[in-house]
Every structure is written in C-alpha cells, then in structure tokens.
N, C-alpha and C positions, 0 to 999 in steps of 0.2 A: 472400259476396264472389264476384263474377263471376270466371270463370277468366281473363278477359282484362283485368281491372282493372289500372291502372298498378302497383299494389303487387305484383301477381302477375307482372308483366313482369320485374322486377328480381330474378330468381331465379338461383341458382348455375348451374343447367343452361343457362339462356338466356345468361348472361354467358360461359360456356365457348364456346357456339356463336358469339357475337359476337366473342370474342377471336380465333377463327380468321380471321375477316374482317379484323380490325384488324391482324393480323400479315402479311397478304399483301404490303403494300408493303415490309416489312422483308425478307421472303423474296426478293422480286424484287431488292431492292438487294444483298442478300448474294450471290445467284446471278449478278449482273451483274459482280461483281468478278473481275478476271483471276486473282487469287491463289486457288488451290483451297482454301486453308485456310478461306476464308469459306464455301465450299460446304458444309463440315461443319455449320456453324451453320444453313444453309438446310435441310439434311437433318434437323437437330434440330427445326426448326420443323415439318417434315412429320410427324415422329414425334409431336411434341406434338399436331398436328392429329388424327392417328389415335387417340391415347390420349384426348384431350379429347372426341372424338366418341363413343367408347365410354363414357367417364365421364358425359357429360351425360345420357345415357339412364338409366344406372344410378342416378345421383343424383336425377334427376327422380322416379323411382319410389320410391327409399328415403326421400327427404325430402318425399314427397307434393307435389311441385312440377310435376306434369304439367299443362300448360295447352294449350289449342288454339293459342295464339300460339307456344308452344315447339315444338309439332308442325309448325309452318310454318317457324320460324326455323332449326331444326336441319338439316333436309334442304336448305333453301335455302342455308345457309352451306356445307354439304358440297358442293353442286353448284357454287356459285360458286368455292369454293376449288379443287376438282378442275379446273374449267374453266380457271382462271388458271394453275395449275401445268401443265396439259396444253398450253395455248397457248404457254407458255414453252418447254416441251419440244419442241414442233413447231418453234418459231423458233430455238431454241438447241442442242437436243440430238438432233435427227433423228427424233423420234417421227413416224411416218407420219401425214399429215393425215387419212387415212381413219379412223384410230382416234379422233381428235379429233371428226371430223364425226359418226361413229356414236354416240359417247357423248354429245355435245352434243344430237343429235337426240332420243335416248332421254330425256335429262334434261328437255329442253324439253317434250316430250310429257307427261311425268309431272307437271311443274310446272303446265302448263296444265290437264291433266285434274284434278289435285288441287284447283286453284283453282275450277274449275267445280263440283266436288262440294262444296267448302267453301261456295260461295255458295248452292248449292241446299239443302244439308243442315246447314250450320253446323258440320260436323265434317270431320276429315281422317282417312282410314284409316291405321291403323298400318302401319309398314313390315313387309315380309315377311322371314323369316330368310334366304332365298337372296339377297335384296337387300343385307342387311347383309354377308354373305360376299362378294358381288360388289363392293361398295363398298370393302371392306377390301383385296381383291385388286387392284382398280384403283389404290388409293392406294399399295400396295406396288409395283405395276408402274411407277407414275409416279416413285416413289423410285428405282427402277432406272434410269429414263431421266434423272432429274435428275443422277445420278452417272455417267451414260454407261456403265453396266454392260451394254453391248450384247449380249454372249452370253446373259445371263440375261433381259434385257428383250426381246430378239428371240423367244426361245422361249416366253415367258409371255404375250406380247401377244395373240395370236389367242385362246387359251383364255379369257383374262381378258375380252376384249371380247365374246366370244360369251356367256359367263356373265352379263356385265353387261346385255346385250341381253335375254337370257332372263329375268333377274330383272325387267326392265322389263315384259315380257309377263305374268309372274305377278302383278305389282302391278296392272297394267291390268285383268287379269281380276277381281281382288279389287274394284277400283273399280267395274267394270261390274256385279258382283253387288250391290253396295250401292246402285247407282242403280235397280235393278229393284224 
C-alpha cells in the first residue's frame, strides 16, 4: 500500500494534526470574549496543540503510521496554528509585529523549500531537534502573550525568536545537503 493512499491518510497522527487546525476558530472565539474566564479555555486549546504536536510524532512512529503526507500535514498545521495565534497576539495582546514577521518569513521559507524538495525528491526531510525545541518555546511564548503575561513574554521573546530563526537555518542546511 502506498504511503499516501487514502487509507493511510486517515491515521491517528494525521487526525491530531488536523484537529489543531479545526480548533483554531474555537480558539479565536474564546479569546475574543471580554470575560477572561473564556481565555482559560483558549489557553487549554494551546496546551492541547502543544501536546497533540508531540503526540502525533510519537504515535506515528509507535503505530507505524509515518507517511509522506503526514510529514507535510504536521508541520503545516503547526505553522498555520502558530501564525494564527501570533496574528491574534499582535492585534490583541501587544506582541511586536517584528516577531510575527520574522517567524512568518522563516516558516514561509521552510514551507517553500520543503515543497521544492518534495517535488524533486518525493520526500520531506525530517525535522531537526533544535527545531522541535524552538517550536515548543515559540508556542510557550505565544501562550505568555495570549494571557498577557508581559514580564515573562517580554524577557523570553528575543531568545525565542533568535532560536526559532537559528533552527530554520539548521533545517535549511539539512535540506541543501539533501539536494546535493
């Protein structure tokens, strides 16, 4: 059976990735409520996103459900989720626009580069460990901004964005090695 057959698409890891996208409108609705009690549930959805991102990779390997499609869906879902939350934070919580621009530019470059490699080679390079750590720290930093925990958010923003950009460079180097 092909790794990208319809039957292999409907795997537990892929459903976890897609659930993060499906919950974005719920997150935005919760966070737009003036009553801060709703914000807690928005935070719960962010924590769910972080945990499900970790779980989808673990389950894909444990259940032998690693697919090329899943290798595309997971990071794409992560990047879309992070972008939507970051845009919300810029508009509603004071996240500096430069942080959004830097992370979006990095993610766009990686998505486009990964797509080119996938078209040429039919495979997507695995993520790098530093990228996983950077994505986790970016998600936590966004959580700080969602709850307007500015002292923590302010102090962690620069190091988080720098690590996020560095991880992008490490991944790009890996992609370039594979092209050679």
